N, C-alpha and C positions, 0 to 999 in steps of 0.2 A: 809797465808792470802791472798784469789784469787785476779785477775787483778779489778776485782768490789769494792770490801772492798776496797783497794789501795788508788781507784779513789773515791770514796766515803769523806775518807780521807783528801784527798786531795783534794777535791772539798771544805768539810766545811775550813778546813786552809785556801784557800783563799778569801771563802764566811768573816769568821769574822777580817780576812786583811781586807779584802779592805774596814769597814764596819768602823773598826777604827778609833774616832776622827769626826764619823759624830752624837753622841750619840742617836744611832738609832739602839737597838740591833735587831739582828733576830729573825722572830716571830716564836713560835715554831712547831717543828714539831707536823704532821698531826700524831694523833692514827691512828691505823688501822685497829678499826671501821669508822675511817672517811673517811681515803681511799676506805674498801672494801662498805662504805654506796654511795662515788660518784664512786664509779666502775660502782658500781649498776646502776643509775642513766648514767651512758654515755652507756652501756652496752656493754663494752668491758674493759680486764684489762689493766694497766699499763705494760709500759715492768718492771721485773726490775731495771733496774738502776734509770730510773724515781723515781719510788715506792719508792726507797733508798734515793732519794734528797727529797723527798717531808716527809717521812717520818723519815726518821733519820737527819737530818742534819734540814731543817725548810721549814715552807706551805711555798714557795714564798720568796720573798726580795731579794735574794741574784741573783748572776750571771749576763748577760754585761746587758750594759742601762739600764731600771731602773729596770732587776732583774724578775725572772720566776715570772709566776703573780700565783698569792695561789690556789690552784688545785679543790678549791669553783669558783675561776673567771676564771682560765681555763675551764670551764664543761659551768659554764655560755655562754662565747663567741663558745665555742663548739656548743652548742644547737640553739644561734641563728644564725651562722655561715650555718649548715646544715636545716636553713627553709628560707634561703636571696637565693637569685635571681645565688649566686655565687660557683654553687652545689658542697655543699661542701663535698670531698671524707669520705666515712663515718671510723673511727679511728684514724682522724689527727685531732690529736690534741694539740690545741693553748697553750705555755706557754711564752714569750715571746711576749706582745707587742713593737717594733721598734720604733712605732710614722709615723704617712701619712696612716695611713693601714697595715702596713707592720708588719706579725706577721712572728718568730718563731715557729715553731711546728713539734710535734716528731710524724712521721709515727710507731703509736704504732698496726699497722700487719704486718710489718720492722723486719723481722727477726736479725736487728740491731740497729731498732729502729732509723732510717730514721731519719734528721733531715733538713724539710722542710722548705722554704721562700714562703710565701704568698705575692705577691706584685701585691694590684689590681691595679695599676694607670691608668697601660693601657690600664682597660677595659673589659679588656674577659677574663672569665675564664679560657679559653682557652691557657693565655699567660700570667696566673698569679701567676703559679704555679713555681718554681724553686729550684731544687736538695742543699744547701747548706753543708753536709758535708753524706759521707755515714752512721755513726752511730750518736749517742746522747755522748756514747764515747769521737771521735775526738771534738765534739763541743765544751766536757767542756773542755779539754784540750788545747783547742787553746783561751779559754777563762783562764785557768789559767796561760798558757805560757805569753802570749798578740801576740800572733800571727794569727789569730782571723781575716777575716775582719772586727767582730765592734770593737774592741781592740781600742781606741783610738792614743796611741802609734805601732801600725801596721803597716807596710806598704803594707799591705794586699788590704788596702782599695783603695777608691778611687783613689790616685796617679798611681795607675798601670789597672785603670779603669774595677775592677770586673767582668771576666764574666761569668753569673752562667750560668749552663745547663736545660735548658728547663725540666722537670719530664717528661717525657714519659707516664709514668703508670696514669696518672692523668683521660684522658678517661678512660678506663680500672677500677678506683676504682671506678665511681661517680653511 
């Protein structure tokens, strides 16, 4: 079993455990044809790990905060933001809505599926993009082990004034 397979199994187990007692089952996984259809709409392929989350675990509903968006919701948000004044970069898919306009996004064009934060509250597109983690695998591990800044019990969040690094590639990707 490779590293991606192991991580998908860990995410699936954590997703099931985190929803226990909520009487809220996970949505069904997206069929491969549904994934291909949405990738066609987006105009790019999802990184294998992200595609695996949607096709092997569930079509959203698990993960940090309110959980991953369904892939349809993510595609709709992407389309809306691409036509907005935010100069949304091509291939950067919003995957989780953290509220107040803050999105966790995957750079589907990066080799590691880098996770970015879109934080629009400064009001300037040049100051709205931050690097959260170098890769989606790291981001998911942070959720599983509870050490990521967005985890309720993590010491990495507000207590330590989380300092994010601006995404330097923003201007070259717009």
